[in-house]
Structures are given as structure tokens and as C-alpha cells.
Phi, psi and omega in degrees: 000333177304128182079355177292144182242134182280128191294159179286140181307147184241125179279119185265129184088197180295145184281142179236140173288118182277145178270200179297326187249139177283329178226131177218100180248133189238124168048051181289129171237146170207124187243135166245097189063241185269352181273120179266091185286325175227135197221080171081042179279135174237128174227138180233108185243130178265167178296138173080018182255134169259113180247130181256125165268116191240129177178174179271179178306139182081006179282346177106012180297308183293322178298319175299317174299319182294324177291320182295323183274356182084009178283335179232141174264133185292148168297328183204151171112175186229154179220127175240121177236121178059035177095348183256139172284113182298327183284342182244331183232055190299322176291328173292325179289315183295341178288342179259005190239134168252127191235122174241108185280166177304322180246069176299130184261111172267153167272099190294336177282348184265156174285168173308308183294328177294320179301311178299318178304313186298315179291328177292318184286328180285352171260011168092011179276131173294166174298326178291342179264307191285333184288313173287333175296314183292327179290324178295311182298313180307309181301315179305313185267359171089019183246014184295334178281346185251009192299341184257004179275143175296138183298331182289352181257003179278155174281175187291329179285324176292325169306320183291322175291326177294318178300319175293323178295321181294325175290340183266340193310323187265018180052066184291156169267336183232130176250127164256114183242107181268099176051052191284351181248013176292130178082006175256162184288162178304323175298315185287325170305315179296318181296314182297316179294326176300320179293315178303311184293325176295320177301315182287325189262349183286125181286147171277146183304326184246013192280324184063028186252003177068218194299339184237049188290338182289324180080005180280135172258147174233124162258119182236131172263141185203141171266008181266119177298323183290335175280326174299323176302341181270351182279159174292313177223152184237148171236111175282125182249147166202135182048038172087005181236146173277107187271349173196146179214126175184180168296156179299323185290320174301320180293317176301329180297342179295341180240019176307131177067015177242005173252126172252138170259121181248122176243142173162203179199155356283146190290328177296325181292312178306317179297320179292324174297310177308313184294350178278341184284126184297333179268005178258114184273330188204135179242123180225133177281133174230090182068237181265020183217169179244145164255123174250126177268120183245163181295157189290133177082004183252005189300315184287323173301314183292321179301312184292310187294313186295325177304307178302320184288327175295315184298318182293343183257012174066023177265159185255120177261111176276313179202147174216105183217166175283139176225158176292148180285149172254178185291335177294321173305318183291313184299324177295317176303307185299320179297326180293336180259008176230056180288154177309000000 
């Protein structure tokens, strides 16, 4: 896989003159009877961008993805993908999309290569097109040595890579990845993300377009904040709405100097003590420590005051310090101001 270059995307079907955005979805709504799964979502995604749809289960991420690929019709709104109106030219739009759903179905009796062949041929690729293309993809994802292994004999991480390979076989300009790392181990998640980043950033030999020569965009839905931090931009979703959208660094700036990390024991007692302080707005557990969100400009006062309070309660204080905020801190803050 070392030194492999991922080929430049190929436009299948009629050419379209692209506007500024590879994806432009405006005011999307989707209702199922009385349930408003998506409620006014607008997305504008440029070429070479990794965009994260981030939220908990039921936020509307999968429904949004399925509308973008044309699997669901919106109740209201417009969708343009790679210059095609998804509502009027769905097959042309789909020819530009690689889609990996939450429950990607492999044919376990088929080999790795046979699975990719199946997905290539149903999209109209001839053997002269799909065979060399498949070998390029398998080398890219690290499965070239396993091309003759049955899919049912693959590990979970290898099945995930095969799903990605199948989504890439038609040289898509847009990849839709719906929670692709849910339920896999941390090492496999890391490997998968390295492939996604390499796909977006690898220049094609003759493109002359530099670090983002491929022009491939990725929209990935995830409930994991550490994955969200890898995206170029993030849209936080709740109750079918995007409640905030920006780069991870800009989102985190909202809480600069307002997050304290508290370590000690017993943790539940430290939480109870912290919640009594008038300048502490939120207390959240992060493993064996607490994150305290304080009012603007009060961090040093809280550190001095809370340390004494903990000692007076016979609890143990190991450390209390200001730390950089993470995206989960931001998400907790945003959800407080976006109640149902």
C-alpha cells in the first residue's frame, strides 16, 4: 500500500458544470406521520471536505444521509449533489455517490473480490473497468492479499474496509458514511480514519491540485466526539435540526478558559460539592474525572474556592486545573440551549 496513489474520480454519465458546492441541500424536512425526523437542515459541502454530522441516536443523521443519496424523498426542501438535482435526476446523482450504510450487507459466501465485482456490475461497470479498479482499491484499503478470502471469514475491521472498497468502486466524488465505526474496536476505528483522510488528501498524479487533488468530499455521521474532531467542519444535530456548525477549533473557542478538570475521590462527593458553587454551570463525568464548566472570567476564583470547600468536606482533591475544552463540552453546552 506504500506509495499507492488513488486515481482521480471519474464522472459517470453526462458532465455537469459544478457550482461552488459539491453538495447543496436546502431546508430539508422529513416527517414520518407525526414524527419530524429532520426539521430544516441545510448543508453546503465543498470538494475535498470532510464534514461530520454529529449527534446521538435519533438526532436525524441517518434520515438526512438517506435523503442525500435519494433513498428517501424529503417532505420539503431541495438537494443538489455534484450538479444534479437529486429529486429529478436521482440516478445521475447516485452515479457520483459512494454510500456505506450503518448495516452494510456483505455476501459472506462470496470472496472479497467477488463482492466488489457485484457492486461494480450493478452500477454498470464492465470487467475491463472494474477489475483493475478493484485491485487499486484493495491495495488502497489493505485487502489486496485477501482478495480470494470469503467475506464471512473476515474480521470485523476487514469487513469494514471491504464496505469502504465497495463504496469506492465507481470512483465517487461524494462518500456518505453512516456511522461506519460503530461497534468496532479503537484500533480499527483509527485505521478506518487513516483511510478516509488519505482518500481526501492524496493528490492525483496529473491533477495539479495539490493537497486536495482528488476533489472527493466525505459526509460522515458519528456519535463519537473524537471522530468529529478529525473533520474539517462539524454540524451538531439534535431533534432533526443542526444546532451549530463550524470547524472543531472554532466551536471549542466558545469555552476557552471555562472548563476545569477535577480529579480526586470519591467522585460522586466531588460532583455534589461542585454543583453547589454558584459559578459552576455544569458538572459532567469524563471517566475517572469531572469537567466543570464555569461562568466566563471565574475560573481562578472557582479553583481557589472549590479547593478549600473540598478539603473542608474531607474529600480528596488530586488536581483542579483549567484545560482546553473538547467537543463534548461544547455539545453539552449547545444542547442546554436547544431543548425540545
